[in-house]
Backbone as CSV, one residue per row, in Angstrom:
resi,resn,N_x,N_y,N_z,CA_x,CA_y,CA_z,C_x,C_y,C_z
1,MET,-15.980,-62.319,-17.052,-16.402,-62.876,-18.316,-17.480,-63.927,-18.153
2,GLU,-17.836,-64.164,-16.905,-18.880,-65.151,-16.646,-20.176,-64.726,-17.326
3,GLY,-20.292,-63.404,-17.618,-21.511,-62.906,-18.240,-21.758,-63.463,-19.624
4,PHE,-20.697,-63.639,-20.449,-20.957,-64.182,-21.782,-20.373,-65.569,-22.002
5,GLU,-19.890,-66.184,-20.936,-19.344,-67.533,-21.078,-20.440,-68.532,-21.435
6,GLY,-21.617,-68.420,-20.787,-22.709,-69.349,-21.055,-23.199,-69.286,-22.490
7,PRO,-23.588,-68.083,-22.984,-24.011,-67.973,-24.382,-22.919,-68.399,-25.370
8,PHE,-21.669,-68.096,-25.049,-20.574,-68.472,-25.939,-20.445,-69.986,-26.009
9,ASN,-20.648,-70.645,-24.884,-20.628,-72.105,-24.837,-21.674,-72.683,-25.784
10,GLN,-22.871,-72.093,-25.780,-23.930,-72.563,-26.670,-23.577,-72.300,-28.133
11,LEU,-22.942,-71.157,-28.393,-22.554,-70.814,-29.758,-21.573,-71.833,-30.327
12,ILE,-20.620,-72.271,-29.511,-19.608,-73.225,-29.978,-20.238,-74.579,-30.296
13,ARG,-21.358,-74.898,-29.663,-22.017,-76.180,-29.927,-22.726,-76.200,-31.284
14,ILE,-23.057,-75.032,-31.803,-23.852,-74.964,-33.035,-23.171,-75.654,-34.217
15,PRO,-21.872,-75.403,-34.494,-21.249,-76.093,-35.637,-21.330,-77.610,-35.531
16,LEU,-21.214,-78.138,-34.312,-21.303,-79.591,-34.129,-22.715,-80.091,-34.406
17,LEU,-23.698,-79.392,-33.851,-25.088,-79.813,-34.026,-25.523,-79.709,-35.491
18,MET,-25.065,-78.654,-36.179,-25.460,-78.460,-37.578,-24.854,-79.512,-38.493
19,ARG,-23.800,-80.172,-38.019,-23.166,-81.212,-38.821,-23.468,-82.609,-38.289
20,GLY,-24.461,-82.693,-37.418,-24.934,-83.983,-36.939,-24.072,-84.634,-35.888
21,ALA,-23.124,-83.895,-35.315,-22.256,-84.459,-34.274,-22.918,-84.325,-32.909
22,SER,-22.733,-85.317,-32.074,-23.330,-85.299,-30.737,-22.504,-84.445,-29.791
23,VAL,-23.200,-83.740,-28.900,-22.506,-82.952,-27.867,-22.854,-83.478,-26.473
24,ASN,-23.510,-84.633,-26.424,-23.981,-85.168,-25.144,-22.855,-85.496,-24.170
25,ARG,-21.687,-85.830,-24.701,-20.590,-86.212,-23.801,-19.900,-85.007,-23.174
26,PHE,-20.236,-83.809,-23.638,-19.621,-82.601,-23.090,-20.492,-82.053,-21.962
27,ARG,-20.053,-82.251,-20.748,-20.797,-81.785,-19.573,-20.285,-80.423,-19.131
28,GLY,-21.169,-79.598,-18.636,-20.763,-78.282,-18.171,-20.465,-77.365,-19.341
29,HIS,-19.402,-76.552,-19.199,-19.049,-75.582,-20.226,-17.606,-75.750,-20.684
30,PRO,-17.278,-76.897,-21.294,-15.893,-77.125,-21.725,-15.635,-76.474,-23.085
31,ILE,-15.512,-75.169,-23.108,-15.439,-74.424,-24.360,-14.263,-74.858,-25.219
32,ALA,-13.085,-75.009,-24.614,-11.900,-75.383,-25.392,-12.078,-76.757,-26.036
33,ASP,-12.612,-77.724,-25.300,-12.832,-79.061,-25.857,-13.888,-79.035,-26.956
34,LEU,-14.943,-78.254,-26.754,-15.986,-78.142,-27.765,-15.436,-77.546,-29.061
35,TYR,-14.623,-76.497,-28.904,-14.081,-75.858,-30.106,-13.111,-76.791,-30.824
36,SER,-12.302,-77.527,-30.072,-11.389,-78.489,-30.681,-12.166,-79.558,-31.452
37,GLU,-13.257,-80.025,-30.856,-14.090,-81.037,-31.521,-14.742,-80.461,-32.776
38,ALA,-15.220,-79.214,-32.681,-15.858,-78.573,-33.835,-14.857,-78.432,-34.985
39,CYS,-13.608,-78.087,-34.664,-12.583,-77.950,-35.702,-12.238,-79.294,-36.334
40,SER,-12.321,-80.365,-35.549,-12.040,-81.689,-36.110,-13.150,-82.141,-37.045
41,VAL,-14.368,-81.657,-36.806,-15.503,-81.980,-37.668,-15.497,-81.110,-38.918
42,ASP,-15.106,-79.844,-38.764,-15.079,-78.904,-39.884,-13.780,-78.099,-39.804
43,ALA,-12.796,-78.485,-40.617,-11.477,-77.841,-40.582,-11.541,-76.367,-40.964
44,GLU,-12.613,-75.937,-41.635,-12.757,-74.523,-41.991,-12.775,-73.632,-40.754
45,LEU,-13.202,-74.181,-39.647,-13.282,-73.391,-38.413,-11.900,-72.992,-37.905
46,LEU,-10.872,-73.688,-38.364,-9.507,-73.338,-37.961,-9.084,-71.984,-38.521
47,THR,-9.817,-71.491,-39.531,-9.472,-70.199,-40.129,-10.157,-69.033,-39.421
48,VAL,-11.014,-69.324,-38.448,-11.652,-68.251,-37.687,-10.586,-67.489,-36.923
49,ASP,-10.689,-66.164,-36.919,-9.641,-65.322,-36.369,-10.181,-64.465,-35.231
50,THR,-9.265,-63.896,-34.446,-9.658,-62.984,-33.370,-8.960,-61.629,-33.503
51,SER,-8.421,-61.347,-34.681,-7.731,-60.080,-34.887,-8.719,-58.920,-34.907
52,PHE,-8.259,-57.755,-34.472,-9.098,-56.561,-34.518,-9.462,-56.237,-35.970
53,HIS,-10.658,-55.716,-36.175,-11.048,-55.250,-37.502,-10.129,-54.089,-37.899
54,PRO,-9.647,-54.058,-39.150,-8.715,-52.995,-39.549,-9.304,-51.586,-39.479
55,ALA,-10.626,-51.472,-39.458,-11.248,-50.142,-39.394,-11.238,-49.562,-37.986
56,ILE,-10.947,-50.398,-36.979,-10.937,-49.925,-35.593,-9.648,-49.167,-35.319
57,LYS,-9.804,-47.916,-34.894,-8.633,-47.075,-34.600,-8.599,-46.805,-33.109
58,ILE,-7.541,-47.232,-32.469,-7.402,-47.046,-31.025,-6.317,-46.005,-30.768
59,HIS,-6.634,-45.025,-29.933,-5.692,-43.952,-29.638,-4.399,-44.534,-29.069
60,GLN,-3.279,-43.934,-29.480,-1.977,-44.465,-29.083,-1.761,-44.463,-27.571
61,ASN,-2.470,-43.603,-26.851,-2.305,-43.560,-25.396,-2.799,-44.828,-24.708
62,VAL,-3.731,-45.540,-25.361,-4.275,-46.757,-24.743,-4.008,-48.011,-25.569
63,SER,-3.504,-47.841,-26.798,-3.360,-48.997,-27.694,-2.437,-50.068,-27.132
64,GLU,-1.386,-49.655,-26.415,-0.448,-50.647,-25.866,-1.072,-51.451,-24.729
65,SER,-2.163,-50.949,-24.162,-2.813,-51.646,-23.050,-3.917,-52.581,-23.507
66,ILE,-4.280,-52.510,-24.794,-5.337,-53.374,-25.322,-4.685,-54.616,-25.918
67,GLU,-4.910,-55.745,-25.310,-4.256,-56.980,-25.739,-4.866,-57.530,-27.025
68,GLY,-3.999,-57.943,-27.938,-4.435,-58.740,-29.064,-4.338,-60.204,-28.656
69,LEU,-5.395,-60.960,-28.874,-5.449,-62.340,-28.388,-5.505,-63.323,-29.547
70,SER,-4.756,-64.398,-29.431,-4.905,-65.491,-30.386,-6.213,-66.216,-30.083
71,VAL,-6.653,-67.063,-31.004,-7.883,-67.825,-30.774,-7.743,-68.688,-29.520
72,ALA,-6.588,-69.325,-29.354,-6.380,-70.193,-28.186,-6.431,-69.391,-26.892
73,GLN,-5.771,-68.230,-26.871,-5.790,-67.386,-25.669,-7.201,-66.921,-25.348
74,PHE,-7.922,-66.537,-26.380,-9.292,-66.053,-26.218,-10.202,-67.130,-25.637
75,ILE,-10.182,-68.304,-26.244,-11.061,-69.385,-25.810,-10.681,-69.875,-24.417
76,ASN,-9.400,-70.050,-24.165,-8.975,-70.512,-22.838,-9.290,-69.482,-21.764
77,GLY,-9.167,-68.198,-22.104,-9.480,-67.146,-21.145,-10.939,-67.125,-20.772
78,ILE,-11.812,-67.289,-21.756,-13.250,-67.324,-21.482,-13.612,-68.539,-20.643
79,GLU,-13.038,-69.693,-21.008,-13.366,-70.908,-20.265,-12.909,-70.826,-18.814
80,MET,-11.708,-70.331,-18.596,-11.165,-70.302,-17.241,-11.852,-69.226,-16.392
81,GLN,-11.843,-67.979,-16.891,-12.357,-66.892,-16.073,-13.881,-66.834,-16.057
82,GLY,-14.498,-67.422,-17.073,-15.949,-67.432,-17.118,-16.575,-68.679,-16.525
83,SER,-15.747,-69.534,-15.956,-16.254,-70.768,-15.358,-17.299,-70.475,-14.293
84,PRO,-18.371,-71.273,-14.223,-19.355,-71.090,-13.148,-18.721,-71.136,-11.764
85,ASP,-17.601,-71.860,-11.618,-16.926,-71.921,-10.319,-16.340,-70.568,-9.921
86,ASN,-16.241,-69.654,-10.903,-15.631,-68.350,-10.632,-16.673,-67.249,-10.472
87,ARG,-17.938,-67.594,-10.413,-18.966,-66.556,-10.374,-18.906,-65.720,-9.102
88,TYR,-18.282,-66.247,-8.045,-18.075,-65.461,-6.829,-16.629,-64.982,-6.734
89,ASN,-15.975,-64.895,-7.906,-14.598,-64.407,-7.967,-13.655,-65.295,-7.161
90,SER,-13.920,-66.592,-7.219,-13.124,-67.509,-6.397,-11.672,-67.567,-6.844
91,PHE,-11.390,-67.419,-8.135,-9.987,-67.329,-8.539,-9.726,-66.126,-9.421
92,GLY,-10.641,-65.156,-9.364,-10.368,-63.835,-9.901,-10.556,-63.674,-11.399
93,VAL,-10.496,-62.436,-11.834,-10.680,-62.084,-13.234,-9.595,-61.109,-13.643
94,ASN,-9.017,-61.335,-14.786,-8.077,-60.390,-15.360,-8.619,-60.023,-16.725
95,PHE,-9.506,-59.030,-16.755,-10.219,-58.717,-17.989,-9.540,-57.582,-18.732
96,ASN,-9.461,-57.729,-20.055,-8.911,-56.698,-20.905,-9.898,-56.430,-22.029
97,THR,-10.015,-55.155,-22.441,-10.963,-54.786,-23.498,-10.696,-55.563,-24.784
98,GLY,-9.486,-56.058,-24.959,-9.176,-56.841,-26.146,-10.092,-58.038,-26.322
99,TYR,-10.643,-58.561,-25.214,-11.574,-59.684,-25.314,-12.823,-59.304,-26.103
100,LEU,-13.282,-58.065,-25.960,-14.486,-57.646,-26.675,-14.237,-57.567,-28.176
101,PHE,-13.086,-57.020,-28.563,-12.752,-56.955,-29.978,-12.555,-58.364,-30.542
102,ALA,-11.922,-59.232,-29.759,-11.716,-60.620,-30.192,-13.051,-61.340,-30.340
103,LEU,-13.973,-61.068,-29.413,-15.294,-61.704,-29.476,-16.019,-61.331,-30.760
104,ASP,-16.019,-60.038,-31.106,-16.683,-59.602,-32.338,-16.095,-60.305,-33.557
105,SER,-14.777,-60.342,-33.622,-14.104,-60.963,-34.755,-14.410,-62.453,-34.834
106,PHE,-14.327,-63.131,-33.685,-14.538,-64.572,-33.647,-15.972,-64.934,-34.042
107,VAL,-16.945,-64.213,-33.478,-18.345,-64.521,-33.772,-18.650,-64.274,-35.245
108,PHE,-18.110,-63.194,-35.807,-18.326,-62.923,-37.228,-17.772,-64.063,-38.070
109,GLY,-16.528,-64.469,-37.790,-15.917,-65.544,-38.561,-16.649,-66.863,-38.411
110,LEU,-17.102,-67.153,-37.208,-17.827,-68.397,-36.956,-19.144,-68.418,-37.724
111,ARG,-19.869,-67.302,-37.662,-21.147,-67.231,-38.388,-20.941,-67.418,-39.881
112,GLN,-19.874,-66.846,-40.425,-19.610,-66.956,-41.860,-19.396,-68.406,-42.279
113,ARG,-18.828,-69.201,-41.381,-18.432,-70.557,-41.754,-19.468,-71.625,-41.419
114,ILE,-20.407,-71.318,-40.547,-21.379,-72.363,-40.205,-22.713,-72.167,-40.922
115,GLY,-22.848,-71.086,-41.676,-24.018,-70.930,-42.528,-25.314,-70.597,-41.822
116,VAL,-25.249,-69.782,-40.763,-26.472,-69.359,-40.087,-27.105,-68.195,-40.860
117,PRO,-28.392,-67.890,-40.626,-29.040,-66.781,-41.331,-28.316,-65.459,-41.073
118,PRO,-28.422,-64.504,-41.987,-27.781,-63.200,-41.803,-28.206,-62.558,-40.485
119,ILE,-27.272,-61.859,-39.850,-27.561,-61.276,-38.550,-28.664,-60.223,-38.629
120,GLU,-28.867,-59.637,-39.805,-29.926,-58.637,-39.962,-31.295,-59.227,-39.635
121,GLU,-31.460,-60.521,-39.890,-32.735,-61.171,-39.593,-33.016,-61.157,-38.095
122,THR,-31.966,-61.331,-37.305,-32.123,-61.296,-35.852,-32.287,-59.872,-35.350
123,LEU,-31.494,-58.952,-35.906,-31.509,-57.574,-35.425,-32.818,-56.845,-35.733
124,ARG,-33.589,-57.364,-36.674,-34.875,-56.709,-36.980,-35.812,-56.705,-35.787
125,LYS,-35.574,-57.613,-34.846,-36.437,-57.707,-33.666,-36.067,-56.679,-32.603
126,PHE,-34.926,-55.989,-32.778,-34.437,-55.063,-31.768,-34.819,-53.630,-32.107
127,ASP,-34.737,-52.771,-31.097,-34.953,-51.346,-31.289,-33.924,-50.822,-32.299
128,GLN,-34.388,-50.036,-33.271,-33.506,-49.606,-34.351,-32.383,-48.692,-33.880
129,ASP,-32.617,-47.920,-32.827,-31.532,-47.090,-32.289,-30.402,-47.971,-31.764
130,LEU,-30.774,-49.078,-31.137,-29.783,-50.029,-30.633,-29.019,-50.658,-31.793
131,VAL,-29.738,-50.993,-32.863,-29.113,-51.607,-34.030,-28.147,-50.632,-34.698
132,GLU,-28.553,-49.355,-34.800,-27.670,-48.353,-35.408,-26.392,-48.192,-34.596
133,GLY,-26.515,-48.193,-33.265,-25.327,-48.117,-32.412,-24.444,-49.338,-32.581
134,PHE,-25.065,-50.503,-32.721,-24.339,-51.747,-32.940,-23.543,-51.667,-34.240
135,ASN,-24.201,-51.210,-35.307,-23.536,-51.114,-36.606,-22.427,-50.071,-36.600
136,LEU,-22.643,-48.985,-35.847,-21.678,-47.894,-35.843,-20.347,-48.313,-35.238
137,TYR,-20.398,-49.162,-34.200,-19.164,-49.538,-33.511,-18.799,-51.008,-33.693
138,ASN,-19.478,-51.688,-34.585,-19.128,-53.074,-34.857,-18.960,-53.257,-36.363
139,PRO,-17.793,-52.901,-36.900,-17.611,-52.910,-38.353,-17.724,-54.283,-38.993
140,TRP,-17.564,-55.353,-38.209,-17.716,-56.684,-38.790,-19.122,-56.906,-39.318
141,PHE,-20.100,-56.380,-38.612,-21.492,-56.667,-38.969,-22.206,-55.500,-39.636
142,ALA,-21.570,-54.337,-39.740,-22.210,-53.180,-40.349,-22.540,-53.482,-41.818
143,PRO,-23.759,-53.127,-42.267,-24.154,-53.438,-43.651,-23.366,-52.657,-44.691
144,VAL,-22.829,-51.495,-44.312,-22.013,-50.693,-45.225,-20.774,-50.231,-44.476
145,HIS,-19.751,-49.854,-45.238,-18.519,-49.369,-44.608,-18.771,-48.058,-43.879
146,VAL,-18.254,-47.960,-42.667,-18.383,-46.753,-41.866,-16.989,-46.318,-41.424
147,ASP,-16.703,-45.026,-41.587,-15.440,-44.505,-41.077,-15.574,-44.310,-39.576
148,LEU,-14.920,-45.159,-38.815,-15.072,-45.126,-37.367,-14.251,-44.016,-36.740
149,ALA,-14.824,-43.409,-35.708,-14.080,-42.431,-34.919,-13.048,-43.160,-34.082
150,GLU,-11.952,-42.497,-33.802,-10.920,-43.087,-32.957,-11.484,-43.329,-31.559
151,VAL,-11.138,-44.463,-30.977,-11.598,-44.775,-29.620,-10.402,-44.788,-28.676
152,PRO,-10.621,-44.407,-27.414,-11.904,-44.053,-26.809,-12.368,-42.651,-27.198
153,ASN,-13.691,-42.470,-27.122,-14.287,-41.160,-27.327,-15.491,-41.052,-26.412
154,LYS,-16.231,-39.968,-26.489,-17.321,-39.745,-25.537,-18.428,-40.788,-25.664
155,ASP,-18.560,-41.401,-26.838,-19.603,-42.414,-27.020,-19.096,-43.838,-26.811
156,PHE,-17.791,-44.016,-26.874,-17.214,-45.355,-26.752,-15.975,-45.247,-25.873
157,ASN,-16.180,-45.457,-24.593,-15.096,-45.286,-23.632,-14.465,-46.635,-23.311
158,LEU,-13.211,-46.795,-23.662,-12.513,-48.047,-23.371,-12.007,-48.043,-21.942
159,ARG,-12.242,-49.127,-21.256,-11.717,-49.260,-19.900,-11.035,-50.612,-19.763
160,ILE,-9.977,-50.628,-19.005,-9.266,-51.873,-18.723,-9.345,-52.095,-17.230
161,SER,-9.763,-53.263,-16.830,-9.892,-53.509,-15.397,-9.380,-54.893,-15.059
162,GLY,-8.806,-55.004,-13.904,-8.394,-56.297,-13.385,-8.802,-56.358,-11.933
163,SER,-9.500,-57.381,-11.539,-9.947,-57.468,-10.150,-9.083,-58.463,-9.386
164,VAL,-8.792,-58.121,-8.154,-7.975,-58.985,-7.308,-8.843,-60.113,-6.759
165,PRO,-8.411,-61.353,-6.883,-9.207,-62.457,-6.343,-9.378,-62.326,-4.834
166,THR,-10.617,-62.268,-4.403,-10.897,-62.123,-2.981,-10.285,-63.260,-2.176
167,LEU,-10.353,-64.459,-2.687,-9.849,-65.601,-1.937,-8.331,-65.553,-1.782
168,ASP,-7.646,-64.935,-2.747,-6.207,-64.771,-2.585,-5.890,-63.859,-1.409
169,ILE,-6.741,-62.870,-1.212,-6.550,-61.975,-0.070,-6.745,-62.746,1.233
170,LEU,-7.698,-63.649,1.235,-8.008,-64.401,2.449,-6.989,-65.498,2.744
171,THR,-6.224,-65.897,1.742,-5.264,-66.988,1.953,-3.816,-66.530,1.853
172,GLY,-3.600,-65.273,1.521,-2.249,-64.761,1.338,-1.536,-64.466,2.642
173,PRO,-0.282,-64.047,2.552,0.529,-63.796,3.749,0.029,-62.610,4.585
174,TYR,-0.779,-61.733,3.972,-1.280,-60.566,4.704,-2.792,-60.673,4.946
175,ALA,-3.255,-61.912,5.062,-4.682,-62.137,5.294,-5.117,-61.485,6.599
176,PRO,-6.261,-60.800,6.590,-6.729,-60.129,7.815,-7.186,-61.137,8.862
177,ASN,-7.274,-60.682,10.113,-7.766,-61.538,11.187,-9.178,-62.021,10.860
178,GLY,-9.443,-63.262,11.186,-10.780,-63.821,10.950,-10.959,-64.420,9.567
179,SER,-9.886,-64.443,8.757,-9.999,-64.971,7.395,-10.444,-66.433,7.370
180,ARG,-9.940,-67.213,8.329,-10.287,-68.633,8.338,-11.773,-68.843,8.594
181,PHE,-12.388,-67.990,9.416,-13.827,-68.104,9.662,-14.618,-67.772,8.391
182,VAL,-14.118,-66.780,7.664,-14.768,-66.415,6.396,-14.678,-67.567,5.409
183,LEU,-13.507,-68.191,5.316,-13.321,-69.304,4.388,-14.197,-70.491,4.762
184,ARG,-14.334,-70.773,6.047,-15.189,-71.886,6.473,-16.643,-71.627,6.097
185,TRP,-17.065,-70.366,6.238,-18.442,-70.018,5.861,-18.622,-70.168,4.352
186,LEU,-17.631,-69.678,3.578,-17.713,-69.784,2.123,-17.704,-71.236,1.665
187,ASP,-16.966,-72.080,2.391,-16.867,-73.492,2.039,-18.227,-74.192,2.100
188,LYS,-19.119,-73.664,2.927,-20.465,-74.236,3.036,-21.407,-73.677,1.979
189,LYS,-21.018,-72.556,1.357,-21.909,-71.866,0.440,-21.548,-72.027,-1.035
190,MET,-20.293,-72.387,-1.312,-19.857,-72.430,-2.700,-18.749,-73.477,-2.863
191,LYS,-18.418,-73.753,-4.107,-17.344,-74.692,-4.404,-16.027,-73.930,-4.410
192,LEU,-15.218,-74.161,-3.396,-13.929,-73.486,-3.300,-12.904,-74.153,-4.208
193,PRO,-11.993,-73.382,-4.791,-10.913,-73.976,-5.581,-10.071,-74.918,-4.722
194,ARG,-9.435,-75.897,-5.367,-8.651,-76.905,-4.644,-7.552,-76.259,-3.798
195,LYS,-6.887,-75.243,-4.363,-5.806,-74.578,-3.629,-6.325,-73.948,-2.337
196,THR,-7.520,-73.358,-2.386,-8.093,-72.728,-1.206,-8.499,-73.780,-0.185
197,LYS,-9.052,-74.881,-0.670,-9.439,-75.973,0.229,-8.221,-76.522,0.961
198,GLN,-7.108,-76.635,0.248,-5.878,-77.145,0.869,-5.389,-76.177,1.931
199,HIS,-5.491,-74.897,1.666,-5.092,-73.893,2.648,-5.955,-73.985,3.901
200,LEU,-7.234,-74.213,3.693,-8.166,-74.291,4.812,-7.897,-75.530,5.654
201,SER,-7.519,-76.629,5.018,-7.297,-77.881,5.750,-6.010,-77.853,6.568
202,LYS,-5.095,-76.947,6.235,-3.831,-76.870,6.970,-4.026,-76.400,8.408
203,GLY,-5.084,-75.620,8.615,-5.317,-75.103,9.967,-6.038,-76.097,10.796
């Protein structure tokens, strides 16, 4: 999720900036703190939701595997797994397609409440084939109601993936020979999580 954590961080700052609130004290990407502050400035933001759009139909074979996320789960998940400290998979990713549906819902609700220009104004700059595909599978922003095909299908393939944290492999009970040398090299190249640093110092 590191891919959209940065832009999402900027998006959360917009309600504060539009209402004259300072964001200077927020260093890095503290998404949860920013959103909490934005809600304290504008209580309407508390009504923003992450529920799936009712027009989205997910086949029963995969529906139980697609997580529905509360706003708190969604925001905390993006902040934790999308942290710049995790860009080398230092503490792993547990990604579920439900995050994408939650993102669409959340962004739509946020835009409605902060009074930004209609999304069509932005989409006019894009290739129209891309915009049509966006409207076809994003019912929140589609200009007219569209009867969506059940997903997954040949044009919209849902995948669920979870990646094993590499550093857990290097520090676990079945760590391969030479793991400590790998960790020492990584320690010079990146910011290791505290738990990994403690493991390294034990040797």
